[in-house]
N, C-alpha and C positions, 0 to 999 in steps of 0.2 A: 401287727406292726411289721413283721418280716416280709409279709406279702406286699405291703405298701412300699417298703424300702426296695423290694425287688422290682416292683413296677416303676418306681422312680429311676432306678438304675437303667432299666430298659428304655425309659423315655429319654434319659440323658444320652444313651448310646444312639438312639434313633435320631435325636436332635443333632448330634455330631455328624452322623452320616448324611443327614439332610443338608447341613451346612457345607460339608465337604463336596456333596453332589452339586450344590448350587454354585460353589466356586469352580468346580471342574467344568461346569457347563456355561461359564461366562462367555458372552458373545465374542470377546476378544481372543479366546483361546484358539479358535480355529481360523482366525482372521489373519491374512486374507487367504482364501483357498481358490480364488479365480482372479482374472484380470481386473484391474482398477482403471477407471478413466478419470482424467482431470480435465474439466471443461474450462477453456480459456475464452472469455468473451471478446477476443480480438483476433486479428489475422496474425500469422507467425511473425516473430520479431518483436522487440521491445521488452521492457522489464517484466511484464506479466508472463508472456510466453517463455522467455528465458528461464524465469524462476520455476515454472511448471516443468520444463524439460530437465533442468538440473535435479530437482527433487524427484521427478519420475524415474530418471535413470538410476539414482542412488537407491531408491526404494526397491526397484527391480532387482538390483544386485543383492540387497540385504534379504529380501523376502522370497526371491525366486519366482515372483509372479510378474507378468507383464503389466506395465503402467503406461497407458495410452493417453497422449495429449490430444484433445479434440478441440479444434478452434471453431468457435461459433460467434463470429463477429456480427456487428450491426446493432442499431437501435440504442446507441449510447450504453452498450453493455447489457441492456434489458434481455436480449435474446438468450445470451449465455446464462445469466443468472436465473431466469425463469425456467430454462431447461433443467438446471440443477435442482431447483426446489420442487420440480414435478417428478423427479427421479425417486426411486425407492430409498428410504432412509436406512440403508444397510451398510454404508461405508464404502461401497464400490463405485459411487459417483461422487466426486469432489469438485470444488470450484476454486480456481486460482483467479483472484480478482485484485483490484487495487483501489487507490484513493478515490478514483472517479465514481465507482459504483456505490460506495458507502459514505463518502464524504461530500462529493460534489453533487451527484444526482439528487439526493434528498434536499439539498440546499436550493437548487434552482428549478426543479420540476415540481409543479403543484401536486402531482399524483404519479407515483411510480408503482409498478406491479409487484413489488416485493418489499419486505420489511426485515431488517436485520434480526431483531429480537423475535419476530413471529416465525420467520421462515428458515433461518440459518443458524448454524453453530460455529463460531470462530474456532479455529484450531491453533494457528500461530502466525505471526508476521514472518515472512520469509526473507525479504530483502528491502532495504530502505536507502534512498539516496536523496541528497538535498537538491533543491533548485538553487540557481545562482542568479544574482543581479549583476548584469554585465553592461559595459558600454563599449562602443566602437573605440579602438585604440587611438583614433585621432580626436576623440572628444576630450577636452581638457578638464576631465573630472577624475579624481583619484579616490574619493571616499563617498559613502552614502550621504554624509552631511552636505557635501558639495553638490551632489545630485539633487537632494531635496531643496537646497538653496536655489538651484537653477529652476526647479519646478515652481517654486514660490514666486520667483521673479517673472516667470512666463507661464502662468496657469493654463493648463489644457493644451499646451503646445509642444511639450517635451515628449516625444514618442517613445513608447515601450512596446516591443513586440512580444506576442505570446502565441501559443499554438492554436488559439481560437477563443471565441466568446464562450464563457461558461466553463473553460478548462480550469484545472487547479491553479495553473500559472496566473490566469486572469483573476481568479478570486483572491489570490495572495497579493496581486498588484492592487486590487481595490482595498484590501485589508491595510496595505501600506498607506494608501491614500487617506483612509479614514483615521488610522492611528497617528500619522504624521501631520495631518491637516493640510495636505497638498492635493493637486490634481494633475496627474500625468495623462497624456493622450494615449489611450489604449489602441494599439495597432494589431488586430488579430490576423493570423494566417491559418492556413489549413494544414496544421501539423507542426511538430517541433523543429524538423529540419529546415523548412523554408523560413520559419520565424527567426532562428538563430543565424541563418545565412543572410537574412536581410540586415541584421545588426552588424554582422561581420563585414558586409559589403558597404556599409555606410548609408543604406536606404532608411534605416531607423537608428537613432543615436543610442538607444538602450534596449535591453531585453531582459525577460525573466524566463530562464530556460532550465530544463533538467540538466544536471551536471554532465551526464553521459552524452547528451546532444551537443553540449557546448565544448566538450573536451578538445576536439580537433582544432577548433578556432582559438581556444585558449593556448594550446601548444604552438600554433602558428603565429601567435601574437596579434591576431586580428581583433580580438576582444580582450578586455581587461575585467577581471572579477572584482566587484566592490564588496560583496557580502554573500554569505550562504544563508538559506532560510531555516536551517535546522537549529536546535537549541545548542548543539555542540559544533565546534569547527570540524571541517572535513580532513580526513587523513591524507587526502590528495595534496593539500597545501595548507599547512597550519597557519600560514600568514593571512589567510582570508578570514576576516572577522565575521561574526554572526550579525544578523539584524538586531538582535538583542544588545550586543556589544556596541552596535552603531547608533544606539539611541532610540530604537523602536522595539521596546521590550514586549509589546503585546503580540507581535507577529512571529510565529514559528510554525513551520509546516514542512512536509517532505512528500516525496513520491514513493509509496511503498507498494509491495505486493504481498498478499497473504492468502492462506489456505482456509477454506470453509467446507462444511458438510451440510447436507440438508438437515433441518430440524428433525429431531427424533432418532438420529443415529445414536445407538447406545453409548453411554458415557465411557465404558471400558474401551470401546473402539476409538473414541476421540482421544483418550489418554494414551492409547498405544501408538496412534499416529503421531501425537505430539512428542512423546518420548523418543521415537525413532528419528523424527525430523530434527529435533533439538540436537541430537548427536551428529546428524548429517551436516548441520549448519556450522559445526565446529571443525569440520575437516578442512585442512589447509588448502586443498585444491578447490573446494567449494568457495571458500573465502576469496581465493584468487579470481575465480570466475566472476563473482559479484563486484570485486574491486575494479575490474576492467571497465565497468560502467560507472564507477564512482560510488558504488553501493557498499553497504555493510550488512552482514547477516542479522536476522531478527532472532527469534527463539523465545519470545515472551510466552508465558502460560496463557491458555485459552481465555480465562476470565480477565486477565490483564489486557490482553489484546482487544477483547470486546469493549472493555471500559475506555481504552484509548481511542477506539473508533467513535464511540458515542460522544466523547469530549470534542474530538475534532469536528464531527458532523454538526454539533451545536454551535461551535465557533464559526464555521463556514456558513451556516444558515443565517446567523446574525449579520455577517458581512454581505451576503447576497441580498438580504432584505434591505439593509441600509443603503446599499449601492444600487439597488434596482436591477441586479443582474438577472437576465432571463436567458433560456436556451435559444440557440440559433434556429 
């Protein structure tokens, strides 16, 4: 009996040592010990690139390792995303992407070379900003209800500018059409700046724009905001109602940027990245940088972020199918 008890004690001690050793050798313990790169599937500038650079700078300060932002534009974001998923799943290559790659692309392209669940691990949303429905200041419309009434009176003739066919702005416009039973005339441009400039100059009576793009024209008084597309009002101006409050409860969307890792990165590294970034997003200076573009910091847990993307993608897919939206 004593021999058995002695052996049991040895086994218990050995088990404790093994557990301690396994914990000591967690993949996150030595992470990071070399530079990290964040791939951005766009040229420098814009919400995705800005988010990557803000987070990269702060992680460098905290961890003492260089974080390099690598811009890989082209192919509707496909190039940057594919480069990420083909990288080693060790936490040293990350992806900063946005609504387009995981909400819009799956909705309008019949086949894309990546899949969120199969190829990537969401870490957290970094930054989120509303789109705004605006009209030229000379248009005698003050509310969404009045704009819808105008569209019903003249179906297919009331122009609304967007950054292009198949953009998130375009899909939300079609979503509005379907939900409200109206038909606006979609007027696509090649980018957000020319689209909102066209509305501000009176070339197109209305527009659906990112708040950051619209801000200079809002401040100058050349366009008037009728509503924001998010579920909550914007801190920029609490007098702007949401589309939900304006009688279109089905429509809610935003332009967000989020951080991802290749599938297979050890969960302890994902958790370490999330915990550090969640702290960074609460820094007053970081909040101020995002606020300059009308955005608010994210910080939701990885599983919550992933669920939110799937829900958004499903909604946009229904809209694109119903409206017959196809890529340019």
